[in-house]
CHARMM-style PDB file with segment names, atoms N, HN, CA, C and O in Angstrom:
ATOM      1  N   UNK     1      87.532 119.902 116.090  1.00  0.00      PROA
ATOM      2  CA  UNK     1      86.219 120.045 115.840  1.00  0.00      PROA
ATOM      3  C   UNK     1      86.337 121.749 116.773  1.00  0.00      PROA
ATOM      4  O   UNK     1      87.162 121.635 117.680  1.00  0.00      PROA
ATOM      5  N   UNK     2      85.809 122.967 116.727  1.00  0.00      PROA
ATOM      6  HN  UNK     2      85.139 123.060 115.991  1.00  0.00      PROA
ATOM      7  CA  UNK     2      85.817 124.017 117.410  1.00  0.00      PROA
ATOM      8  C   UNK     2      84.159 124.415 118.033  1.00  0.00      PROA
ATOM      9  O   UNK     2      83.150 124.750 117.413  1.00  0.00      PROA
ATOM     10  N   UNK     3      84.404 124.208 119.542  1.00  0.00      PROA
ATOM     11  HN  UNK     3      85.224 123.936 120.046  1.00  0.00      PROA
ATOM     12  CA  UNK     3      82.819 124.532 119.830  1.00  0.00      PROA
ATOM     13  C   UNK     3      82.251 125.894 119.539  1.00  0.00      PROA
ATOM     14  O   UNK     3      83.034 126.816 119.309  1.00  0.00      PROA
ATOM     15  N   UNK     4      81.104 126.072 119.533  1.00  0.00      PROA
ATOM     16  HN  UNK     4      80.468 125.323 119.720  1.00  0.00      PROA
ATOM     17  CA  UNK     4      80.030 127.040 119.233  1.00  0.00      PROA
ATOM     18  C   UNK     4      80.221 127.960 120.085  1.00  0.00      PROA
ATOM     19  O   UNK     4      80.847 127.518 121.048  1.00  0.00      PROA
ATOM     20  N   UNK     5      79.906 129.302 120.197  1.00  0.00      PROA
ATOM     21  HN  UNK     5      79.397 129.660 119.415  1.00  0.00      PROA
ATOM     22  CA  UNK     5      79.938 130.373 121.276  1.00  0.00      PROA
ATOM     23  C   UNK     5      78.393 129.871 121.775  1.00  0.00      PROA
ATOM     24  O   UNK     5      78.199 130.241 122.933  1.00  0.00      PROA
ATOM     25  N   UNK     6      77.534 129.313 121.346  1.00  0.00      PROA
ATOM     26  HN  UNK     6      77.691 129.013 120.405  1.00  0.00      PROA
ATOM     27  CA  UNK     6      76.258 128.927 122.102  1.00  0.00      PROA
ATOM     28  C   UNK     6      76.629 127.640 123.065  1.00  0.00      PROA
ATOM     29  O   UNK     6      76.236 127.555 124.228  1.00  0.00      PROA
ATOM     30  N   UNK     7      77.443 126.654 122.407  1.00  0.00      PROA
ATOM     31  HN  UNK     7      77.762 126.724 121.462  1.00  0.00      PROA
ATOM     32  CA  UNK     7      78.152 125.398 123.055  1.00  0.00      PROA
ATOM     33  C   UNK     7      78.666 125.556 123.993  1.00  0.00      PROA
ATOM     34  O   UNK     7      78.389 124.826 124.945  1.00  0.00      PROA
ATOM     35  N   UNK     8      79.765 126.719 124.134  1.00  0.00      PROA
ATOM     36  HN  UNK     8      79.991 127.312 123.361  1.00  0.00      PROA
ATOM     37  CA  UNK     8      80.237 127.146 125.100  1.00  0.00      PROA
ATOM     38  C   UNK     8      79.241 127.602 126.210  1.00  0.00      PROA
ATOM     39  O   UNK     8      79.374 127.231 127.376  1.00  0.00      PROA
ATOM     40  N   UNK     9      78.448 128.252 125.880  1.00  0.00      PROA
ATOM     41  HN  UNK     9      78.341 128.554 124.933  1.00  0.00      PROA
ATOM     42  CA  UNK     9      77.634 129.367 126.819  1.00  0.00      PROA
ATOM     43  C   UNK     9      76.644 127.877 127.680  1.00  0.00      PROA
ATOM     44  O   UNK     9      76.191 128.063 128.809  1.00  0.00      PROA
ATOM     45  N   UNK    10      76.471 126.723 127.074  1.00  0.00      PROA
ATOM     46  HN  UNK    10      76.839 126.572 126.156  1.00  0.00      PROA
ATOM     47  CA  UNK    10      76.045 125.972 127.377  1.00  0.00      PROA
ATOM     48  C   UNK    10      76.683 125.019 128.361  1.00  0.00      PROA
ATOM     49  O   UNK    10      76.132 124.593 129.376  1.00  0.00      PROA
ATOM     50  N   UNK    11      78.062 124.693 127.899  1.00  0.00      PROA
ATOM     51  HN  UNK    11      78.510 125.039 127.075  1.00  0.00      PROA
ATOM     52  CA  UNK    11      79.181 123.752 128.774  1.00  0.00      PROA
ATOM     53  C   UNK    11      79.706 124.413 130.143  1.00  0.00      PROA
ATOM     54  O   UNK    11      80.172 123.811 131.110  1.00  0.00      PROA
ATOM     55  N   UNK    12      79.524 125.759 129.995  1.00  0.00      PROA
ATOM     56  HN  UNK    12      79.145 126.248 129.209  1.00  0.00      PROA
ATOM     57  CA  UNK    12      80.187 126.452 131.229  1.00  0.00      PROA
ATOM     58  C   UNK    12      79.195 125.990 132.455  1.00  0.00      PROA
ATOM     59  O   UNK    12      79.555 125.222 133.348  1.00  0.00      PROA
ATOM     60  N   UNK    13      77.917 126.568 132.360  1.00  0.00      PROA
ATOM     61  HN  UNK    13      77.624 127.191 131.636  1.00  0.00      PROA
ATOM     62  CA  UNK    13      77.242 126.604 133.502  1.00  0.00      PROA
ATOM     63  C   UNK    13      77.307 125.098 134.199  1.00  0.00      PROA
ATOM     64  O   UNK    13      77.384 124.803 135.392  1.00  0.00      PROA
ATOM     65  N   UNK    14      77.240 124.113 132.828  1.00  0.00      PROA
ATOM     66  HN  UNK    14      77.178 124.352 131.859  1.00  0.00      PROA
ATOM     67  CA  UNK    14      76.983 122.593 133.331  1.00  0.00      PROA
ATOM     68  C   UNK    14      78.179 122.306 134.409  1.00  0.00      PROA
ATOM     69  O   UNK    14      78.002 121.692 135.461  1.00  0.00      PROA
ATOM     70  N   UNK    15      79.399 122.840 133.982  1.00  0.00      PROA
ATOM     71  HN  UNK    15      79.543 123.338 133.128  1.00  0.00      PROA
ATOM     72  CA  UNK    15      80.443 122.411 134.873  1.00  0.00      PROA
ATOM     73  C   UNK    15      80.583 122.939 136.017  1.00  0.00      PROA
ATOM     74  O   UNK    15      81.403 122.534 136.841  1.00  0.00      PROA
ATOM     75  N   UNK    16      79.427 124.358 136.283  1.00  0.00      PROA
ATOM     76  HN  UNK    16      78.761 124.687 135.614  1.00  0.00      PROA
ATOM     77  CA  UNK    16      79.819 125.046 137.594  1.00  0.00      PROA
ATOM     78  C   UNK    16      80.140 126.196 137.559  1.00  0.00      PROA
ATOM     79  O   UNK    16      80.141 126.791 138.636  1.00  0.00      PROA
ATOM     80  N   UNK    17      80.533 126.945 136.318  1.00  0.00      PROA
ATOM     81  HN  UNK    17      80.533 126.461 135.442  1.00  0.00      PROA
ATOM     82  CA  UNK    17      81.021 128.353 136.103  1.00  0.00      PROA
ATOM     83  C   UNK    17      79.991 129.209 135.870  1.00  0.00      PROA
ATOM     84  O   UNK    17      79.127 129.069 135.005  1.00  0.00      PROA
ATOM     85  N   UNK    18      80.089 130.070 136.629  1.00  0.00      PROA
ATOM     86  HN  UNK    18      80.790 130.184 137.332  1.00  0.00      PROA
ATOM     87  CA  UNK    18      79.323 131.359 136.139  1.00  0.00      PROA
ATOM     88  C   UNK    18      79.627 132.376 135.395  1.00  0.00      PROA
ATOM     89  O   UNK    18      80.668 132.992 135.626  1.00  0.00      PROA
ATOM     90  N   UNK    19      78.698 132.784 134.258  1.00  0.00      PROA
ATOM     91  HN  UNK    19      77.853 132.284 134.070  1.00  0.00      PROA
ATOM     92  CA  UNK    19      79.131 133.725 132.952  1.00  0.00      PROA
ATOM     93  C   UNK    19      78.896 134.766 133.421  1.00  0.00      PROA
ATOM     94  O   UNK    19      77.821 134.905 134.005  1.00  0.00      PROA
ATOM     95  N   UNK    20      79.702 135.716 133.340  1.00  0.00      PROA
ATOM     96  HN  UNK    20      80.575 135.603 132.866  1.00  0.00      PROA
ATOM     97  CA  UNK    20      79.468 137.152 133.820  1.00  0.00      PROA
ATOM     98  C   UNK    20      80.099 137.914 132.360  1.00  0.00      PROA
ATOM     99  O   UNK    20      81.064 137.517 131.708  1.00  0.00      PROA
ATOM    100  N   UNK    21      79.249 139.101 132.084  1.00  0.00      PROA
ATOM    101  HN  UNK    21      78.464 139.423 132.614  1.00  0.00      PROA
ATOM    102  CA  UNK    21      79.341 140.027 130.936  1.00  0.00      PROA
ATOM    103  C   UNK    21      79.998 140.988 131.749  1.00  0.00      PROA
ATOM    104  O   UNK    21      79.416 141.486 132.712  1.00  0.00      PROA
ATOM    105  N   UNK    22      81.556 141.390 131.341  1.00  0.00      PROA
ATOM    106  HN  UNK    22      82.029 140.984 130.559  1.00  0.00      PROA
ATOM    107  CA  UNK    22      81.913 142.627 131.827  1.00  0.00      PROA
ATOM    108  C   UNK    22      82.612 142.948 130.364  1.00  0.00      PROA
ATOM    109  O   UNK    22      83.123 142.274 129.470  1.00  0.00      PROA
ATOM    110  N   UNK    23      82.278 144.760 130.684  1.00  0.00      PROA
ATOM    111  HN  UNK    23      81.863 145.308 131.411  1.00  0.00      PROA
ATOM    112  CA  UNK    23      82.934 145.063 129.568  1.00  0.00      PROA
ATOM    113  C   UNK    23      83.593 146.449 130.154  1.00  0.00      PROA
ATOM    114  O   UNK    23      83.142 147.152 131.058  1.00  0.00      PROA
ATOM    115  N   UNK    24      85.050 146.685 129.213  1.00  0.00      PROA
ATOM    116  HN  UNK    24      85.417 146.115 128.479  1.00  0.00      PROA
ATOM    117  CA  UNK    24      85.880 147.943 129.903  1.00  0.00      PROA
ATOM    118  C   UNK    24      86.286 148.777 128.620  1.00  0.00      PROA
ATOM    119  O   UNK    24      86.752 148.063 127.733  1.00  0.00      PROA
ATOM    120  N   UNK    25      86.222 149.995 128.348  1.00  0.00      PROA
ATOM    121  HN  UNK    25      85.843 150.576 129.069  1.00  0.00      PROA
ATOM    122  CA  UNK    25      86.668 150.352 127.491  1.00  0.00      PROA
ATOM    123  C   UNK    25      88.469 151.190 127.636  1.00  0.00      PROA
ATOM    124  O   UNK    25      88.859 151.500 128.762  1.00  0.00      PROA
ATOM    125  N   UNK    26      89.028 151.354 126.872  1.00  0.00      PROA
ATOM    126  HN  UNK    26      88.711 151.101 125.958  1.00  0.00      PROA
ATOM    127  CA  UNK    26      90.334 152.387 126.939  1.00  0.00      PROA
ATOM    128  C   UNK    26      91.318 151.780 127.520  1.00  0.00      PROA
ATOM    129  O   UNK    26      91.543 150.580 127.364  1.00  0.00      PROA
ATOM    130  N   UNK    27      92.171 152.742 128.428  1.00  0.00      PROA
ATOM    131  HN  UNK    27      91.988 153.717 128.555  1.00  0.00      PROA
ATOM    132  CA  UNK    27      93.270 151.936 129.141  1.00  0.00      PROA
ATOM    133  C   UNK    27      93.018 152.055 130.496  1.00  0.00      PROA
ATOM    134  O   UNK    27      91.922 152.496 130.841  1.00  0.00      PROA
ATOM    135  N   UNK    28      94.018 151.669 131.504  1.00  0.00      PROA
ATOM    136  HN  UNK    28      94.908 151.310 131.223  1.00  0.00      PROA
ATOM    137  CA  UNK    28      93.838 151.960 132.953  1.00  0.00      PROA
ATOM    138  C   UNK    28      94.605 153.061 133.041  1.00  0.00      PROA
ATOM    139  O   UNK    28      95.608 153.483 132.465  1.00  0.00      PROA
ATOM    140  N   UNK    29      93.659 153.540 134.179  1.00  0.00      PROA
ATOM    141  HN  UNK    29      92.845 153.196 134.646  1.00  0.00      PROA
ATOM    142  CA  UNK    29      94.494 155.218 134.497  1.00  0.00      PROA
ATOM    143  C   UNK    29      95.573 154.886 135.644  1.00  0.00      PROA
ATOM    144  O   UNK    29      95.727 154.106 136.583  1.00  0.00      PROA
ATOM    145  N   UNK    30      96.330 156.119 134.896  1.00  0.00      PROA
ATOM    146  HN  UNK    30      96.205 156.753 134.133  1.00  0.00      PROA
ATOM    147  CA  UNK    30      97.667 156.057 135.935  1.00  0.00      PROA
ATOM    148  C   UNK    30      97.641 155.575 137.421  1.00  0.00      PROA
ATOM    149  O   UNK    30      98.460 154.935 138.080  1.00  0.00      PROA
ATOM    150  N   UNK    31      96.478 156.075 137.708  1.00  0.00      PROA
ATOM    151  HN  UNK    31      95.812 156.595 137.172  1.00  0.00      PROA
ATOM    152  CA  UNK    31      96.393 155.984 139.342  1.00  0.00      PROA
ATOM    153  C   UNK    31      96.096 154.469 139.612  1.00  0.00      PROA
ATOM    154  O   UNK    31      96.510 153.912 140.629  1.00  0.00      PROA
ATOM    155  N   UNK    32      95.272 153.757 138.540  1.00  0.00      PROA
ATOM    156  HN  UNK    32      94.935 154.210 137.715  1.00  0.00      PROA
ATOM    157  CA  UNK    32      94.977 152.205 139.035  1.00  0.00      PROA
ATOM    158  C   UNK    32      96.349 151.598 138.685  1.00  0.00      PROA
ATOM    159  O   UNK    32      96.746 150.783 139.519  1.00  0.00      PROA
ATOM    160  N   UNK    33      97.312 151.860 137.431  1.00  0.00      PROA
ATOM    161  HN  UNK    33      96.989 152.521 136.754  1.00  0.00      PROA
ATOM    162  CA  UNK    33      98.551 151.346 137.409  1.00  0.00      PROA
ATOM    163  C   UNK    33      99.155 151.608 138.367  1.00  0.00      PROA
ATOM    164  O   UNK    33      99.158 150.551 138.999  1.00  0.00      PROA
ATOM    165  N   UNK    34      99.744 152.404 138.979  1.00  0.00      PROA
ATOM    166  HN  UNK    34      99.742 153.262 138.467  1.00  0.00      PROA
ATOM    167  CA  UNK    34     100.432 152.742 140.168  1.00  0.00      PROA
ATOM    168  C   UNK    34     100.079 151.737 141.229  1.00  0.00      PROA
ATOM    169  O   UNK    34     100.843 150.841 141.588  1.00  0.00      PROA
ATOM    170  N   UNK    35      98.471 152.009 141.866  1.00  0.00      PROA
ATOM    171  HN  UNK    35      97.850 152.737 141.575  1.00  0.00      PROA
ATOM    172  CA  UNK    35      97.883 150.609 142.799  1.00  0.00      PROA
ATOM    173  C   UNK    35      98.435 149.369 142.095  1.00  0.00      PROA
ATOM    174  O   UNK    35      99.114 148.757 142.919  1.00  0.00      PROA
ATOM    175  N   UNK    36      98.429 148.838 141.089  1.00  0.00      PROA
ATOM    176  HN  UNK    36      97.877 149.335 140.420  1.00  0.00      PROA
ATOM    177  CA  UNK    36      98.998 147.498 140.812  1.00  0.00      PROA
ATOM    178  C   UNK    36     100.041 147.323 140.782  1.00  0.00      PROA
ATOM    179  O   UNK    36     100.435 146.177 140.998  1.00  0.00      PROA
ATOM    180  N   UNK    37     101.021 148.415 140.491  1.00  0.00      PROA
ATOM    181  HN  UNK    37     100.701 149.346 140.316  1.00  0.00      PROA
ATOM    182  CA  UNK    37     102.376 147.952 140.583  1.00  0.00      PROA
ATOM    183  C   UNK    37     102.806 148.489 142.179  1.00  0.00      PROA
ATOM    184  O   UNK    37     103.960 148.252 142.535  1.00  0.00      PROA
ATOM    185  N   UNK    38     102.092 149.047 142.917  1.00  0.00      PROA
ATOM    186  HN  UNK    38     101.154 149.240 142.627  1.00  0.00      PROA
ATOM    187  CA  UNK    38     102.692 149.125 144.442  1.00  0.00      PROA
ATOM    188  C   UNK    38     102.248 147.347 144.866  1.00  0.00      PROA
ATOM    189  O   UNK    38     103.070 146.680 145.494  1.00  0.00      PROA
ATOM    190  N   UNK    39     101.158 146.852 144.528  1.00  0.00      PROA
ATOM    191  HN  UNK    39     100.490 147.394 144.018  1.00  0.00      PROA
ATOM    192  CA  UNK    39     100.732 145.716 145.103  1.00  0.00      PROA
ATOM    193  C   UNK    39     101.729 144.772 144.347  1.00  0.00      PROA
ATOM    194  O   UNK    39     102.201 143.977 145.159  1.00  0.00      PROA
ATOM    195  N   UNK    40     102.160 144.599 143.234  1.00  0.00      PROA
ATOM    196  HN  UNK    40     101.776 145.245 142.574  1.00  0.00      PROA
ATOM    197  CA  UNK    40     103.242 143.771 143.021  1.00  0.00      PROA
ATOM    198  C   UNK    40     104.820 143.740 143.383  1.00  0.00      PROA
ATOM    199  O   UNK    40     105.509 142.741 143.590  1.00  0.00      PROA
ATOM    200  N   UNK    41     105.144 144.875 143.399  1.00  0.00      PROA
ATOM    201  HN  UNK    41     104.585 145.686 143.231  1.00  0.00      PROA
ATOM    202  CA  UNK    41     106.261 145.558 144.128  1.00  0.00      PROA
ATOM    203  C   UNK    41     106.956 144.814 143.052  1.00  0.00      PROA
ATOM    204  O   UNK    41     107.457 143.729 143.347  1.00  0.00      PROA
ATOM    205  N   UNK    42     107.084 145.427 141.395  1.00  0.00      PROA
ATOM    206  HN  UNK    42     106.677 146.308 141.155  1.00  0.00      PROA
ATOM    207  CA  UNK    42     108.106 144.781 140.574  1.00  0.00      PROA
ATOM    208  C   UNK    42     109.509 145.441 140.777  1.00  0.00      PROA
ATOM    209  O   UNK    42     109.538 146.625 141.111  1.00  0.00      PROA
ATOM    210  N   UNK    43     110.611 144.786 140.606  1.00  0.00      PROA
ATOM    211  HN  UNK    43     110.588 143.824 140.334  1.00  0.00      PROA
ATOM    212  CA  UNK    43     111.920 145.396 140.436  1.00  0.00      PROA
ATOM    213  C   UNK    43     112.146 146.465 139.629  1.00  0.00      PROA
ATOM    214  O   UNK    43     112.813 147.476 139.850  1.00  0.00      PROA
ATOM    215  N   UNK    44     111.338 146.043 138.383  1.00  0.00      PROA
ATOM    216  HN  UNK    44     110.796 145.222 138.204  1.00  0.00      PROA
ATOM    217  CA  UNK    44     111.497 147.166 137.385  1.00  0.00      PROA
ATOM    218  C   UNK    44     109.851 147.245 136.695  1.00  0.00      PROA
ATOM    219  O   UNK    44     109.070 146.339 136.987  1.00  0.00      PROA
ATOM    220  N   UNK    45     109.494 148.139 135.970  1.00  0.00      PROA
ATOM    221  HN  UNK    45     110.128 148.875 135.733  1.00  0.00      PROA
ATOM    222  CA  UNK    45     108.245 148.147 135.303  1.00  0.00      PROA
ATOM    223  C   UNK    45     108.998 148.763 133.699  1.00  0.00      PROA
ATOM    224  O   UNK    45     109.867 149.571 133.371  1.00  0.00      PROA
ATOM    225  N   UNK    46     107.941 147.706 132.955  1.00  0.00      PROA
ATOM    226  HN  UNK    46     107.235 147.050 133.222  1.00  0.00      PROA
ATOM    227  CA  UNK    46     108.383 147.747 131.264  1.00  0.00      PROA
ATOM    228  C   UNK    46     107.221 148.418 130.672  1.00  0.00      PROA
ATOM    229  O   UNK    46     106.360 147.540 130.704  1.00  0.00      PROA
ATOM    230  N   UNK    47     106.729 149.400 130.181  1.00  0.00      PROA
ATOM    231  HN  UNK    47     107.429 150.114 130.155  1.00  0.00      PROA
ATOM    232  CA  UNK    47     105.893 149.868 129.411  1.00  0.00      PROA
ATOM    233  C   UNK    47     105.602 149.300 128.119  1.00  0.00      PROA
ATOM    234  O   UNK    47     106.358 149.450 127.159  1.00  0.00      PROA
ATOM    235  N   UNK    48     104.626 148.713 128.075  1.00  0.00      PROA
ATOM    236  HN  UNK    48     104.011 148.590 128.854  1.00  0.00      PROA
ATOM    237  CA  UNK    48     104.292 148.100 126.514  1.00  0.00      PROA
ATOM    238  C   UNK    48     103.993 148.936 125.630  1.00  0.00      PROA
ATOM    239  O   UNK    48     104.420 148.823 124.481  1.00  0.00      PROA
ATOM    240  N   UNK    49     103.119 150.029 126.056  1.00  0.00      PROA
ATOM    241  HN  UNK    49     102.772 150.121 126.989  1.00  0.00      PROA
ATOM    242  CA  UNK    49     102.717 150.871 124.855  1.00  0.00      PROA
ATOM    243  C   UNK    49     102.320 152.327 125.836  1.00  0.00      PROA
ATOM    244  O   UNK    49     102.172 152.158 127.046  1.00  0.00      PROA
ATOM    245  N   UNK    50     102.212 153.296 125.427  1.00  0.00      PROA
ATOM    246  HN  UNK    50     102.333 153.433 124.443  1.00  0.00      PROA
ATOM    247  CA  UNK    50     101.584 154.450 125.759  1.00  0.00      PROA
ATOM    248  C   UNK    50     102.590 155.557 125.506  1.00  0.00      PROA
ATOM    249  O   UNK    50     103.716 155.377 125.043  1.00  0.00      PROA
ATOM    250  N   UNK    51     101.960 156.950 125.929  1.00  0.00      PROA
ATOM    251  HN  UNK    51     101.045 157.096 126.306  1.00  0.00      PROA
ATOM    252  CA  UNK    51     102.642 158.099 125.320  1.00  0.00      PROA
ATOM    253  C   UNK    51     103.062 158.841 126.520  1.00  0.00      PROA
ATOM    254  O   UNK    51     104.173 159.368 126.452  1.00  0.00      PROA
ATOM    255  N   UNK    52     102.384 158.984 127.608  1.00  0.00      PROA
ATOM    256  HN  UNK    52     101.482 158.556 127.662  1.00  0.00      PROA
ATOM    257  CA  UNK    52     102.566 159.619 128.965  1.00  0.00      PROA
ATOM    258  C   UNK    52     103.663 159.310 130.261  1.00  0.00      PROA
ATOM    259  O   UNK    52     103.793 159.905 131.331  1.00  0.00      PROA
ATOM    260  N   UNK    53     104.439 158.048 129.665  1.00  0.00      PROA
ATOM    261  HN  UNK    53     104.334 157.564 128.796  1.00  0.00      PROA
ATOM    262  CA  UNK    53     105.305 157.533 130.829  1.00  0.00      PROA
ATOM    263  C   UNK    53     106.013 158.516 131.486  1.00  0.00      PROA
ATOM    264  O   UNK    53     106.010 158.660 132.709  1.00  0.00      PROA
ATOM    265  N   UNK    54     106.791 159.385 130.474  1.00  0.00      PROA
ATOM    266  HN  UNK    54     106.793 159.268 129.481  1.00  0.00      PROA
ATOM    267  CA  UNK    54     107.427 160.502 131.158  1.00  0.00      PROA
ATOM    268  C   UNK    54     106.689 161.530 131.718  1.00  0.00      PROA
ATOM    269  O   UNK    54     107.400 162.401 132.218  1.00  0.00      PROA
ATOM    270  N   UNK    55     105.763 161.673 131.779  1.00  0.00      PROA
ATOM    271  HN  UNK    55     105.186 160.965 131.373  1.00  0.00      PROA
ATOM    272  CA  UNK    55     104.915 162.949 132.736  1.00  0.00      PROA
ATOM    273  C   UNK    55     104.211 162.178 133.880  1.00  0.00      PROA
ATOM    274  O   UNK    55     103.940 162.831 134.888  1.00  0.00      PROA
ATOM    275  N   UNK    56     103.846 160.721 133.838  1.00  0.00      PROA
ATOM    276  HN  UNK    56     104.066 160.191 133.019  1.00  0.00      PROA
ATOM    277  CA  UNK    56     103.054 159.830 134.484  1.00  0.00      PROA
ATOM    278  C   UNK    56     104.012 158.848 135.731  1.00  0.00      PROA
ATOM    279  O   UNK    56     103.528 158.429 136.782  1.00  0.00      PROA
ATOM    280  N   UNK    57     105.503 158.636 135.254  1.00  0.00      PROA
ATOM    281  HN  UNK    57     105.895 158.976 134.400  1.00  0.00      PROA
ATOM    282  CA  UNK    57     106.586 157.876 136.144  1.00  0.00      PROA
ATOM    283  C   UNK    57     106.506 157.800 137.666  1.00  0.00      PROA
ATOM    284  O   UNK    57     106.482 156.714 138.245  1.00  0.00      PROA
ATOM    285  N   UNK    58     106.473 158.720 138.168  1.00  0.00      PROA
ATOM    286  HN  UNK    58     106.492 159.602 137.697  1.00  0.00      PROA
ATOM    287  CA  UNK    58     106.211 158.715 139.374  1.00  0.00      PROA
ATOM    288  C   UNK    58     105.262 157.692 140.451  1.00  0.00      PROA
ATOM    289  O   UNK    58     104.045 157.521 140.374  1.00  0.00      PROA
ATOM    290  N   UNK    59     105.851 157.310 141.082  1.00  0.00      PROA
ATOM    291  HN  UNK    59     106.839 157.449 141.145  1.00  0.00      PROA
ATOM    292  CA  UNK    59     105.272 156.114 141.496  1.00  0.00      PROA
ATOM    293  C   UNK    59     105.471 154.936 141.516  1.00  0.00      PROA
ATOM    294  O   UNK    59     105.138 154.192 142.438  1.00  0.00      PROA
ATOM    295  N   UNK    60     106.204 154.514 140.206  1.00  0.00      PROA
ATOM    296  HN  UNK    60     106.474 155.118 139.456  1.00  0.00      PROA
ATOM    297  CA  UNK    60     106.650 153.032 139.753  1.00  0.00      PROA
ATOM    298  C   UNK    60     107.716 152.614 139.781  1.00  0.00      PROA
ATOM    299  O   UNK    60     108.077 151.589 139.202  1.00  0.00      PROA
ATOM    300  N   UNK    61     108.327 153.255 140.382  1.00  0.00      PROA
ATOM    301  HN  UNK    61     108.034 154.088 140.852  1.00  0.00      PROA
ATOM    302  CA  UNK    61     109.704 152.975 141.043  1.00  0.00      PROA
ATOM    303  C   UNK    61     110.743 152.670 139.420  1.00  0.00      PROA
ATOM    304  O   UNK    61     110.664 153.468 138.487  1.00  0.00      PROA
ATOM    305  N   UNK    62     111.391 151.771 139.374  1.00  0.00      PROA
ATOM    306  HN  UNK    62     111.455 151.122 140.132  1.00  0.00      PROA
ATOM    307  CA  UNK    62     112.278 151.735 137.870  1.00  0.00      PROA
ATOM    308  C   UNK    62     111.428 151.253 136.720  1.00  0.00      PROA
ATOM    309  O   UNK    62     110.789 150.204 136.627  1.00  0.00      PROA
ATOM    310  N   UNK    63     111.605 152.569 135.592  1.00  0.00      PROA
ATOM    311  HN  UNK    63     112.124 153.421 135.668  1.00  0.00      PROA
ATOM    312  CA  UNK    63     110.918 151.914 134.667  1.00  0.00      PROA
ATOM    313  C   UNK    63     111.912 151.956 133.155  1.00  0.00      PROA
ATOM    314  O   UNK    63     112.661 152.837 132.732  1.00  0.00      PROA
ATOM    315  N   UNK    64     111.520 150.516 132.552  1.00  0.00      PROA
ATOM    316  HN  UNK    64     110.912 149.800 132.896  1.00  0.00      PROA
ATOM    317  CA  UNK    64     112.604 150.514 131.687  1.00  0.00      PROA
ATOM    318  C   UNK    64     111.804 150.684 130.292  1.00  0.00      PROA
ATOM    319  O   UNK    64     110.839 149.965 130.034  1.00  0.00      PROA
ATOM    320  N   UNK    65     112.236 151.603 129.481  1.00  0.00      PROA
ATOM    321  HN  UNK    65     113.020 152.186 129.690  1.00  0.00      PROA
ATOM    322  CA  UNK    65     111.341 151.644 128.062  1.00  0.00      PROA
ATOM    323  C   UNK    65     112.313 151.030 127.229  1.00  0.00      PROA
ATOM    324  O   UNK    65     113.512 151.282 127.341  1.00  0.00      PROA
ATOM    325  N   UNK    66     111.854 150.248 126.414  1.00  0.00      PROA
ATOM    326  HN  UNK    66     110.879 150.043 126.324  1.00  0.00      PROA
ATOM    327  CA  UNK    66     112.426 149.672 125.420  1.00  0.00      PROA
ATOM    328  C   UNK    66     111.920 150.454 123.995  1.00  0.00      PROA
ATOM    329  O   UNK    66     110.804 150.934 123.795  1.00  0.00      PROA
ATOM    330  N   UNK    67     113.148 150.434 123.014  1.00  0.00      PROA
ATOM    331  HN  UNK    67     114.055 150.044 123.177  1.00  0.00      PROA
ATOM    332  CA  UNK    67     112.724 150.686 121.453  1.00  0.00      PROA
ATOM    333  C   UNK    67     111.945 149.712 121.032  1.00  0.00      PROA
ATOM    334  O   UNK    67     111.952 148.578 121.511  1.00  0.00      PROA
ATOM    335  N   UNK    68     111.073 150.181 119.913  1.00  0.00      PROA
ATOM    336  HN  UNK    68     111.067 151.102 119.524  1.00  0.00      PROA
ATOM    337  CA  UNK    68     110.329 149.062 119.090  1.00  0.00      PROA
ATOM    338  C   UNK    68     111.437 148.268 118.533  1.00  0.00      PROA
ATOM    339  O   UNK    68     112.402 148.642 117.867  1.00  0.00      PROA
ATOM    340  N   UNK    69     111.021 146.814 119.041  1.00  0.00      PROA
ATOM    341  HN  UNK    69     110.237 146.510 119.583  1.00  0.00      PROA
ATOM    342  CA  UNK    69     111.651 145.824 118.395  1.00  0.00      PROA
ATOM    343  C   UNK    69     112.573 145.343 119.331  1.00  0.00      PROA
ATOM    344  O   UNK    69     112.867 144.151 119.236  1.00  0.00      PROA
ATOM    345  N   UNK    70     113.183 146.129 120.370  1.00  0.00      PROA
ATOM    346  HN  UNK    70     112.943 147.096 120.447  1.00  0.00      PROA
ATOM    347  CA  UNK    70     113.832 146.110 121.397  1.00  0.00      PROA
ATOM    348  C   UNK    70     114.019 144.826 122.335  1.00  0.00      PROA
ATOM    349  O   UNK    70     113.456 144.803 123.429  1.00  0.00      PROA
ATOM    350  N   UNK    71     114.799 143.775 121.909  1.00  0.00      PROA
ATOM    351  HN  UNK    71     115.256 143.794 121.020  1.00  0.00      PROA
ATOM    352  CA  UNK    71     114.483 142.826 123.307  1.00  0.00      PROA
ATOM    353  C   UNK    71     115.154 142.888 124.482  1.00  0.00      PROA
ATOM    354  O   UNK    71     116.288 143.344 124.625  1.00  0.00      PROA
ATOM    355  N   UNK    72     114.345 142.356 125.458  1.00  0.00      PROA
ATOM    356  HN  UNK    72     113.423 141.985 125.341  1.00  0.00      PROA
ATOM    357  CA  UNK    72     114.914 142.100 126.992  1.00  0.00      PROA
ATOM    358  C   UNK    72     115.067 141.265 127.386  1.00  0.00      PROA
ATOM    359  O   UNK    72     114.183 140.422 127.235  1.00  0.00      PROA
ATOM    360  N   UNK    73     116.148 140.942 128.078  1.00  0.00      PROA
ATOM    361  HN  UNK    73     116.866 141.627 128.201  1.00  0.00      PROA
ATOM    362  CA  UNK    73     116.786 139.508 128.354  1.00  0.00      PROA
ATOM    363  C   UNK    73     115.925 139.802 130.139  1.00  0.00      PROA
ATOM    364  O   UNK    73     115.853 140.891 130.707  1.00  0.00      PROA
ATOM    365  N   UNK    74     115.416 138.538 130.629  1.00  0.00      PROA
ATOM    366  HN  UNK    74     115.475 137.653 130.167  1.00  0.00      PROA
ATOM    367  CA  UNK    74     114.912 138.563 132.071  1.00  0.00      PROA
ATOM    368  C   UNK    74     115.581 137.193 132.568  1.00  0.00      PROA
ATOM    369  O   UNK    74     115.193 136.050 132.327  1.00  0.00      PROA
ATOM    370  N   UNK    75     116.629 137.582 133.284  1.00  0.00      PROA
ATOM    371  HN  UNK    75     116.945 138.511 133.480  1.00  0.00      PROA
ATOM    372  CA  UNK    75     117.494 136.514 134.019  1.00  0.00      PROA
ATOM    373  C   UNK    75     116.586 135.556 135.100  1.00  0.00      PROA
ATOM    374  OT1 UNK    75     117.138 134.669 135.751  1.00  0.00      PROA
TER     375      UNK     75
END
C-alpha cells in the first residue's frame, strides 16, 4: 500500500525530519556547473544534454560527448 501525500507530510516530522519546500526552474548556469566540476575534480565530464557545450566547455577539463544511445563503459 502506498502512503498518501498527507500521510508522508505527517510521517516525516514525526520522525524528526524537517520539511522544506524548494523550487527551482531551468538548468544550472555554466558558472554553477563549472563550480560543481571544480569541487568534484572529475577525470571526465559527460554532458547528458545541452546545446552550448562547445561554446561553454572552458573550465571543465576533459569533456566526453556521447551520441544519442551511445554507451559508455566506466572501468
